[in-house]
N, C-alpha and C positions, 0 to 999 in steps of 0.2 A: 150674500153666500150662500149656495145650496151646500157645500160639501161637509160630510158629516163629521169629518178631523175639524171643522171650524166651530162646531156646536159644543167643546171642551175644551178646555186647556191637557197637553198629555203632559205624561210623565215622560214618557221615550220617545225621542224620532230616533229616524235614520239623518246621512249625512251622505249626498253624495257630492265628488268632490269633484269632479270634471280634470278632461285631459289636460287642459290647458294650465288648470291651476295646478297638477299634480307635476306637470314637466316643469312650468315657466314663474308659477305661482303660488309656492305652498303654504304660502305665511296669508294669504287670503281665506286659503284654505280652515287653518289653524286660529286665526282671529273667528272666523264665520261658526266654528267650534265654539270657541272660548265665551260667543255672544249666548250661545246658546244655552251653555252648562251655567254662568252669571244667572242665567234665569230660573236655576234649581232643575233641569231637565239632565237626564242621561242622553249622553250625545251617541249614537252608535254605527260607526265607519265597516261598514262589509269591503274584508279582504279583498272580495270575489267580484265585485264593483270593477266596471272598465270605461269605455266610451259609451255615450248617449244611443250611437248609431245614425246622426243627423248625419258626418261625413258622405256616408256610405246611401243615404237615403237620397241625399242635396245629386250628390251625384249621379243618380238613376239606378244604383244597383240594393232593389228594393230587399229579394232574398237575404243579402247579406246584414241588411238594416233590420228584418225580421229576425235574422239567426243574433246578430249584438240586443235589441232590445229583448227577447227571451233569457239572455245569460242576466240583465238586470232585475228583472222581473223575479228571477231566482233569485237571485241575490238579496232582495228586500222580500223575505217570506214575510214575516209579519205585521199584521196589520197597526203599522207605526207612521203617521207624516215620515214622507222624504223631502227634507229640506236640500235646495239645490241653490250654490252662490251666484246662480247665472240663466238670466231668464232666457236665454238662448238655448241652452240643456232640457231648463223647465218647459219652455216650449214643446221641445223635441218629442219629450214622455209624457206630459199631461194633455197634447192636441197629438201627435201623429202617431202615438202609438196604438191607441183607437185604429184609428184611420187604414195605416198600413195590415191591422186582421181585422178588416172588417168584411164580415162573410168567411171567416176562417173559425175552425173550431177554437181558437184562443184568442179570439176578440174578448169575451167578458172577462177572462184573465187579464188583458192588457188595462179593458175600461178601468175595470176594479183598484188596479195599479195605478192608473193617470189620475183618479180621484183623490189618491193621498201626498200629491206632489204640489211641492210649496215652492216659489220663489221665496230667498232668503226673506229680503226685507217686509214683503207680503205677510211671511211668517211673524215676524217681528211685531210689524205692527196691528194686524189683522185676527192675529192667533192670540200671542203672548201681552199682546198692550203694553210693549217695552216705555219703560220713564229712565230716560239720561239725564245724567248729572255730567255738565261739562269740567272739566279741571284740564284744561288746554290755554295758550295763550291765543290771544284775538290774532282771526284768520281771515281769508275772503278765499271762497271757492266757486266753481262752477260745475254741473251737473249733465255728466252723456249720460240718454237713458238708451239701450239698445230697440233695434231696431225691435227684436223675437218680446222680450219682456213688454214694451209696450202693446205690443199688436195683438201676440198671441198669450198673453199672462195679465194683462189690464195694469201692468204696472207703469204709472205715472208717481201716481203723487205722495207713493208710500215711502221711496228712499227720501223726497224732500222734509216730510214730515219727522223724519229722524233727522235729518242735518238742521230744521229751524228748531228743535228739543235743545240744541246745542248753543246756551247762549251766549260764546263767544263767537263762534262763525255766523259767516254773511255769508248767506246762498246767492249769488247772483245767477240771475237766469240765461242760459244762452241762448241769444238768439235762433239759433239754427237746430237747438236740441233736438227735434223730431226728424231732422236727415240724418241717414244712412250717415256709418264712417265710413267706409267702402269697404270694410275688412268680408263679413260674407262668408265665411270661413273659405272653399274653394273659389268664389267669385273673385277673391282676389288674384289668387294663382293664372284665373281663365282668363281674367280681363286686368290686368295691369296696371294697365293705364288710363282705365274709367276706374279700378279704384284709389289711384295717387292722383288724380284728379278730386274724388271723393272729398278722401281725408284730407286733400289741404285745404278744402273749402272749409271744413270740420276744425284745421287747426286753425285760422284764419277767426272764423267765431267765437274759438276757446278763448286767443289773443286779444279779443276787444272786449270778452270779460274783465279784462285787469288782473284778472286770479292768477293765485300763484301754483293752487292744485285745479286739477277735474279729476273727476271722481265719477266712476259708474260700477256697476253690479254685474259687469261682464266684460273677463279677461281678455277675450279673444279683440274686443273694441280695444281694449288697452294695450296692446299688445302693436295694434294697430296706428293707435294716435300717437304711444308714447316714441315709436320708430318714428314716425312722420315729425314729431317736436324736434326730438335730437338730430334728423338729422338737419333741421332749418334752423338748429342749432337755439333752440325756444329754451327760455330758464324753467317753463310750466312744467307740471309733471302730474302724470296719469297715475292713478291708485283706487284698490279696491276701496270700496267704500264701508266693508266689514271691519278691514286693516286700519282704516280712520276712524270709523265709530270705537274700538277699540282702543285703540290710543289715545283716543279724547277722554274717555269715561277713564283711562287708568292713571289719567296725570303723567302722560310719558309725552309731553308739548305737543304738534300735531300742526306746526306751525305752516 
């Protein structure tokens, strides 16, 4: 890894909450911050943060996406890592912010900011080298890795390595893990039939694992998968990995 922030353990980090966590899954954000605090870090949550700008960019509104991106860059002014509990939002900020400003005066600023962006599980594993002690009851889970986390952030094994540290957790591989769940933000709105077919396949694969929970690092995916699970009357529930890890290591159950 070439990012300078990976060369030493920071004392302070920023936390980017994401729109979906703010509006639908606040517990995931709070859990992510608590995991970082337990490692002795000071966690700063800038109140001026908002959307990462991905919906605008994906819809072709590049000027609007640039305006949002500049607002986020300004909200995180100090040279601290920016930890993001979403591979999708992290991918936007790390990969596409520089692309948005290529050939423009703001490029160097966007490039410097993007170098400080980390997906949460990657940060826990590769920067903090976190060690977890399982305090929960035996449980079987499966993992859903989002498209952006895998393909833009390179987050594939990091969350699984965290789960495998938990002695009472059995991780069952998802046979269709690398397939998209069909959410894709605006894709689910523009192509609802295709999206529904994709999440139906995903739910079938999850059910095939015989697990009681599906974990993910992206709440957009969880919102889509949980909706499909509920509609199909399945007893399986999706959760953000931060909540699961915090619960397991706090002795609060986690069945």
